[in-house]
Structures are given as C-alpha cells and as structure tokens.
N, C-alpha and C positions, 0 to 999 in steps of 0.2 A: 187766310194770312200773306203775307207776302212773302218771298226768302227764294231760297234755289235748291239741290240737290247731294246724297254718296254712299258709304259699310263701312265697319265695326269697330273696332277696338285701336286702344292708341298706337299699338304695334303692329298691328298686321296688315298684310299688304293681301290685294284681289287681281285679280289677272289682267288683263288690258287691253285697251280700245277706246275709240271716239264720244260733245253735248251743247248748243245754244244759239243765238244771233247770230249777228255778224257786227261789228264795228272798223273803221278804217285804220291805220295805224302805218307810218311811216317802214319798210322794210330793216329792220340790224343787221348786223351780223351774226351767225350765229354762236348762242353761246359755248361756251368752250367747257369739256368736262371740268375742269380743274378748279372756276373757282366756284365750287358750289357747296362746302364742305361747310359754311353758316345755312347753308336754305333746304330743310329736310326736301321740301317740295320739288324746285331741279333734282336732288342727290334722286330722291326715288322714280323720279322721269326717268334720268342718267341711265337708272341701272334696273331696277326691277320692270320700270315701264318699257323697257328693250329701247330707247332712243337711245343715237350716239350726239343727236345734235339740237337744243333748242332752237328754229329759226323766227321766231317772234312770241312775243305774249302783248295780248291786245284788252284791256276790260272790258269787258259784260253788266249792262246793266238790267233794271228791272227787278232788282231788293233793296229792301228799305234797310237791312239787320247786318248781311254783311257784304263783304268787295270780293269782285268776280270777277276772275281773267280766262281766257283761251288761250293755253300753251300750245304752237304749234312745233310739233317736231319730223323729222324722219321718220317715226315710225305713227302718225296718224297727232290728231286731235284730243288735250282733255280739257276738261273744264275743271276749277279750281274756285274754289271758294273760302275764304282767309276771317276769322274776325280775331283782331288783338288787345280786346276787353273779355274772353272767356276761353275757359278750357276745352277739351276736345267731346266732353261729356254731348253738349249739345248735336257738336254733328255726328258722336256715334250714335247715339238716340235718330240721327235722320236718317244714317246709312244703316241701320237695321232693320229700318222701315223701309227702302227702298230696296235691299238685301230679299224683305218678304215679298213686296209687289214683284218683282224679279222673279222670284221662285214660284212664282204660280205659272211663269210663261203663259200669262194671257197679255195685259196692255201694254202697249212700253215704255218703259223706267229707264233714267240711264244709270247703268252696271255702276255703282260705287267699287272702286279701289284700292283707296288709303284714307285713312284717317288718322291725326295725331296733333303734338304739339309743337310751334312756333319756336325756334329757336329763346329767344327773349320772353315774349310772354303770346298769349293767345290760340289759335289752333287752323289747323286748314283740314280741309277735306279734297280729295280729289276721283275725279269719276269720269264717265263717259262724255264725249262728248257728243252731243249728236244735232247735226245741221238739221235746223226745223227747213218747214214749207214755208208760203207766202201766205197761207190762207189755213184758217181756222178749222180744227178737225171737225170730219163729217161726223155731224150731231147722232145717224143715228148709229154708224160704226164705235162710236163715243159710247154711246149706251149701253149695245152687246159688251164690249169689249171690260167694259168696266163690271157690269154685269159676272161676264166670267169671272171677273176673279171674287168678286164675289163667292160666288159658289166654288170656287176651287179653295180661297184661302182660310180657312179655319180649324179653330182650337180646341183644344180638347180639357183645355182647363179652364175655361168660361169666358170671359170677357176682362179685359185688361190687355195689356202688353207686356212682353220682357223687362220693359225698362222706363220710365217715367220720360215725356219728351216736351214738347212748347207747340200752343198754339200761337205762332207769332211771335211775341219773344214774353207769352205768358206759359207758366208752368200748366203741363199737364199730365194729372196722376194718373195710374193707370193701374195702379194694384190690382192682382188679378180678382174678382167676383163671380162666385156662380149665377145670382142673381142681374138682370138685364135692369130693371125697376131700380133698384138696391146699388147699383153702378151709377147710370144717367143720373139717379137723383143726387148721390152723396159727391161722388167726383166729376161732373161735369157742371149741373145746376147748382151744386150747393156749395162746389167752389167759389162761383164765379161771384155765388151773392154775398158769400165773407169777403171775398176780393172785394166790392162793391161797398159792403158796411166799412170794413177796414179803411180803406182808400177814401174815400169819400163822405163818410158817416150815414148813408144811403138807410137809413133802418125801415121805409116805408117798402124800399125793394126787396131788403132783406126778411121783413115780416110775411110778405106777400106770399112772395119765393118760396119761402119754406110752407108754410099751406099749402103752395100747390105743390112741394115733392111728397108731403103727407099721404096724397089725393091721385096719386098717378093712374093707382090700378085698373079703376074702369074703363082708360086710355088705351090695357092691352089685352083685353078681355075679347078668349077666343082665335089666339094667337099665338103660334111657337115660335119662339126668339132661337136662332143659330148665333154663336159668335161668328161673324162673319169681318176677314179683312176690311179693313176700310184706310184710304187714304185719308182722312177727318179734315181736310182743309180745302176741299175742293172749287175752287173758284175759278173766278176765266184768268188771270195771272198764273195760276197754275196748272194751266191746261194749254197746249199747242197738239202739233202735228209735223211728222217728220217731211224727209223730201219726197216720199211715197204717197203724203196723204194720211200714213195713218197716227192715229191718237196718240200723244204722249201725256203723263201729266208728269208733276215733279212739284217737290220740297213737298211732303207727306209730311203729316202729325197721326201716324198712324196708331190703329189701335184695330181690337176683336170687339166688334159692335154690332148693334141691329144695323140692318143692310140700310133701312130710311135711315137713320141719322146722316151717310154720306150727304144726303140732300139739303144739310142744317147750312151748306152758304148758296146755294139757286137762288136768294136774290141777290148775286151777283155774280152769278154762272151763264146765264144765258143760256141754262137747259129748254128747249123747243120740245113740243109734240113730238117729234120724231125720234129724237132722245128717250122720253118715258116709253114709248111706245116698244121698241127695240128693247128698252133694258126689262119689261117685264113680260116680254116674248120670255126669257132667260130667267130668271128672278119675279114668277108671281105676284102678282099686287094682295096687300092680305088684308082683310077684312079693318077697317077702323083705318087705313093709312091717310085718310084727309082730313082726320079729327086729331093725329100725332104731328103733321106736319109740320103746325107751327111750332108744335115742343120742340123739334130738334133746331128747326130755327132760331130760340130761344138763346139756346148756349153761345150762342154765334153772335147775337145782339149783347149780349151780355158779355160778352167779351170784347168787344169794338167799343161797350163802354167805359171796358177798364182799361182799354189800351188807350183810346181817342178822345172821351172826354163826353159831357152832357146829350152830346149832339146823338147817341144811338138811346139814350133811357128811356126817350118815348116809345117807341118801337118793342122795347123790351117789356117796359110793363104793360103795353096794350097789351101785347099776347099774355102776361101771366092776368090779369083783369078777365080779358076774357074766356081762358080757361076758368077761373073761380068763379063764373058766371054758369055754363057749361055744367061742372059739375056740380054746382051751387054748394059749395063749401065756402 
C-alpha cells in the first residue's frame, strides 16, 4: 500500500539527519526562530534538530494518505509527514517499524526522529531525508539486503509486533502468537475476510476463506518457521535507491512473520530472477515455497478488495478456490 516513513512515541525525540525526491519551489527567506511556538514541527527542527534556520519547505508527492514535505535547513534536510485527521498512533507504529529495520544495520531505511500531535488536530512525523538516485535499486542487491534484514531481525516473542499498525489505511492486528499458521489465519486472512463480509455482505468469500484457514497445515509440512522482521508492504512504490545506488525501503507495515510473507505484494513489486537468486543465497528457499506463494498474495488481494472495491475480488476468490481444490476440502 502507499504512504511514507518514521520513529516512536508521542513525546520522544531522536538524533538528527537528512529523505525523498525533489519538487521545485521559489526560494523564500529563512524562517525565524520566533514564529514557531504554534508549530511543533518547526519547533523541533530549530531546537533538537540542531538547525538555526529553515530555508525552504517543499511539498513531496507519492503518498495518498498523508501530506509530505521536505524541510531544508542549515543543518540538513528533513522529511516530514502530516495528517490532520488522525492522532499520533499511526505514525508511532510506523516509526517503531522503521526503527526496528534501522537497528538491523542491513538495508537502508529513513531514520525516524520525532512523532507528535499537531497543535489543533492531527499528527506529524519527522525523519531523515534521503536523496533518491535516478534509477530503481539494483534487484540483486535489494534481494540480498532484504534477506540480511530477515536474517538479522528476530523475535523471541513469536509472531506479531509490539503495536498494531496499518496496511494502507486498514488496521493490521499484531497480537503476539507462538504459532504462525494461527497468526496468519486469524490476524491476516481472517481479519480481511471478516472486513469483506461486514463491508460488502460477501458471505461467499468469507465462508470459503474460513474453510481455507481451517486447512492450512498441509502447506507448511516439513519446514521450520522462524519469526523474521518483515517490511510488510513491499511494492514498487515503497522501494527506491539512494544517490549511491543502494536500495532504500519506505512506508513499512512491520511485523515478525514467515519470511515468505514478504513477497505478498510481488504482483506489483517487479521482483525479477536476480532478486530471488540473491535473496535465497542468504535465506535458502524452503520446501513447498511455490505452493505457499499465492497464500501470501491472498492477504494483499483481500486488503485491496476491502480498500478499493470489487475489482480485486476475483483475484482473491480465484486463489481461495485453487487452494480448496488443491487441499481437497
């Protein structure tokens, strides 16, 4: 799903640094320190962000949920997202995910600095500004770096995440669970199926989907599933590269899950052969990978059905029907 990036709680701050593409704007006079008392974003930048002046604020495109701006200062640039309709919880969850990925020291993600409420309503997140390069990231390097993140990011609590977050604008429930099949069936497929039933009255997809959930076990025979830190929403809009050509991933919907679930948005991510070859050199392919592939696509097709309507229903229904035939249930 679409959006952008950040780290942690309502009043917690982080170190500073520079993130995102360019849009032109006429140069303005620097913002003075005096006029920021009603603007917590400028207040943070001009204090804890170590800047003495903001030289320019430019809009950044790409997301459909939040507004995004680049703040240029004498201490570097910052990427800022705001949303006037929600409190800080969504950005806090995003920031915790970014922070978890950042701490693995593997693939590059924007470093989050600050999350907080706006003065009247809404919330904001401030993070590192990464200057993007001219081309998409190298597929081979992306595959290797992503696998390194999966290998490094482990959880002793099982499958889930410290907080619930969102996949697009859909709530994503991350209650800890020791069993992957139960977690994926209940908190991923089951949640989306119930949403489709409640939103569209779609009892057919709900009932068939529940039959599938009750019969998932044969798809996971003879494998060991370790909880890996996942980006959770890895499609082409959330993948880029920096000026040095190193891959950058953005806008996560993080949780600890089966590493194969990371490829659930591959239908619009453009992963090629070199991506998978490099990935499996670090994280070897498990038996039955091909049989489970569509199962992880299903979660995202269901989410798109719930977000954008019936155009995605047939893809989700087709996957469910194929699995019911395969499993003979």
